[in-house]
N, C-alpha and C positions, 0 to 999 in steps of 0.2 A: 534111519527109516533105512528099510534092505530092500523096498520095491517103490514105483510110483507110475501112474499113468500121464503119459503128455496129453497134455489139451493142446491146442493151438495157442494159445494165450500165456503158456507156464504148465509146470508139473500141477496135479489136482491138488488142490487145499492150498496151494502155495504162492504165499504174498497176494492175500486177497482183503485182508483186514488192513487199517491204516489207524491213526489216530490226525485228527482234524481241530484246529484253534475255533473258537465261538464265531469266525468269519468263514469257515469252511476250509481254511489251507491247512495245507498237508502238516505235520509236525513231524519232525526226524529226529534220529539220534544226533546227525550233524549239528542241531541246534541243543538238543535236553538229551545231553550226555548221559542221564539215570535211565535212558530207556535202556541201554543196553542192559540192563540188571533184570528186566524184566523177562520170564519164562515162561515162552506161550507154546501150546499143544494142539494142534488139531485132533479132533474127536470127532466121531460120527455125528454128533449134535451141535457143534459147534466150536470153541474153542475153551480151552480151560489155563487160565493166566497166573504165573507166581509171580513175589516179589520180596526183596527182604522187609523185615516185619509187617507185612500184610498176608493175610487169610488166602489162601487158593479161591481162584472164582471160577465158577464155569458158566459161560457165557453162550447162552443158544443162538444159533443162526436166528439174523434179523425176520419177522414175517414181512418185511417189507412195506409195512402201509407208514411206519414214520420215516419221512426218506428225507435229505438235507443236499444241498448244490455245494458240491466240492473242486477245489482247485490242486492238482496235481501236478507240480512243475510248472503254474500257471496256466494251465489247460483244464476247461472243466468237466466235469462228469459228476452224474447223478448218482447217489450211495444212499445203503440202508443201515437208519441209525440203529444200533445197542440199544438197551435199556439205560436207563435213570443208574443202574446198581454199578452197571460196567464203567459208564463215566466219572461217577464218583471214585471208584478204586484206580481209575487210570491218573485221575488229577492227583490222588494220595500218592501213589509210586512216580510222579515226575514231576509234582509240584508244581505243575502248570494245568490252567484250566482248558481240558482238553473232551474230544467225544470220540468216544469208537463207532467205527463205521464199516460196513460190511458189503464188500464188491458183488454184487449178487448179480450185476449183468457184466462179466468181462469180456463184452465184445465193442465195450466205448472207444476203447485208449488204441488208436492206430501206434504202431511203431515208426519210426523215422524216416520217411519214404526215399532218403539220399540212401541207405543202406538197403532198404527191403520191400517188398512186393506191395500192392495198393491195397490187400485184404488180409495183410498181417495185422495181426494185435498183440497187446501186451495186457498184466492184470494190472498188479500195482507196483510191480517193478520199476526201478528207474527209467529203465528205455525199452529193455527186449526181453522176449519169453526166460530164456535160460542164460546162466553163465557157468562157464566154464573153467577149470583150471585144474593144472598138473602137480601131483605132489612134487618132482623131481626139479618143478619149476619153484616150488616151495623153499626146497632144498639147497639149491641154487641162490634163492635169495636171501636166506639167512646166512649162506657161506658167505656171501659179499657185506653181510652187516656185520656178521663176527669179525671179518678182517677189518671193516672199517673201526670197529670199536674196541679190536685189538684183543677180541674174546670173550669181553664184559657186558654180554649181554646174553638174554636167555632167548633160545629160537622162537619167533612167531608162530601161533597155530594158524591154522588154514580159515579160523574163523575169523579171522581179521578183514577175510578177504568175502566173505558170505555167497561161497558159490551154490548154484544148483546141482551143480555134477562136478565129482572128483575123479581124475583117473589118476592111475596107478601103472608103472612099469611103461612109460612113455619117456624118449628123450627132453632135459630141462628146454623149454620153449618151442618145444613141437608145435604146439598149438597156434602160435604165432604163423605157421604157415598153412594149415588146415583150411579148406576153403567149405570140403562138404565131408561129412563122418556119417558113420552108423555107429549106435550103442547098442547089443544086442539086436533086434531086428527094428529098432526106428532110428530115420533118418534125420540129419537137420544140415540146415545151410550154418556155415561159420559167417557171418555177415559184419562183425567188426570187432577189433581189439578193446577191451575195458580199460579206458584212463581212469584211474585211479581218484580218489578224493579223501579229506580230510578223515574221514569216519574211520578207513585204517590205520588212523594214529591214535584210535583211541582204546584202552583194553576194556574188551569183552566183559572180563570179570571183577573188574574195578571201577570202571569207567572215566579212567585218568589219562588225559592223554600225553603224547610223547613226540620223539621226532619220526621214529620208524613206523613205518617200512619207505614213507615220502621220501625221506632224506638221502638213503641209498638207492631207491628207484630213478631219481632226479641225476643220479650219477650214472646208474648203469641202464636204466631202462626208458631213457627220456628222447621221445620224438615229438616235434611240432609245440612245443613248450606245454606239454603235458608227461604225466607218468605212467607207465601200463603193466597193466599184470590181468591173466587171465580173456577170455573169449567170450563175445556172446554168440548165442544158438537162438534160430528159429525151425520149429520143426515143421519137416515135410511129411510126417505121417502121422499126425493127431489120433488118439485112440491106442496106441500101442503100448504096453508097461516097458518100463524099462527096470531093471534088476539088480542089486549090490554083485558086482562082479562080473557083468556082463563084459562082452570082448567090446572095446572099441577100435574099431579100424577107420582110417585117412581114406575116403572116397576121393577125393580131389583136394590138391595140395599145390600150392606156389613153391618156387626153388627157396630155399632158405637163405637168409641173411637180411631178408628186408624189414624185420619187424614185424609189429601186430597190424594186421587189417587196419587201414584209418581211411583218411581223405587222401586222395592221391593215391593211395596204395590198393591195385585191381587184382595183381598178379604176381 
């Protein structure tokens, strides 16, 4: 994607669809690894989806008349159901009885008040509107992995970390220290580092699980019993468009060396 409009809850069109089980609980690739083999593409009219051995399916935005009470990380939200064709397609793709849901009201989910302001909202991302990573940090991590494996491993791609924004030409781990940044004309608060989960260990091309990057992050990037890569952003200038090759500027930063922003680390 070469450009995107920044909305209060994330990039336009990003993380607005999800799968739920029959009870309305969110289903993710953490539990159903085959979801990683599904290729979704946002279209002007809805969603286009592809998966191995299945025909491409175009799903229109739901009209909102058919709804379901859902839970995202245990918290209730109201979602609009897609049609039965979409449910059947995803059931075949995942091997699980699921339903496709669209978040037509993205104002429902507040962010964690421990790190954000009362009016901040997030769509269907895990916790915060955007996730930023740096290419130099991934290069450094891959060097750590290669050292640990004596070079007997392929470099991990950035897709393992599912970022919204990727920064080039910054120093490795510089994002740990950023507190406010500007991307083009858009400004963001850096509210928290991203503690990484088991999903990063699953190859998005094969859906097979391995040890990396968590094994190496646990040795090189561990604080408070968690492993860290990337930082979460909250928009302060919604409505602004960001574009590929926009300049990224740190407007406020902490002294280096403290690790990612997390509980107990504020400056």
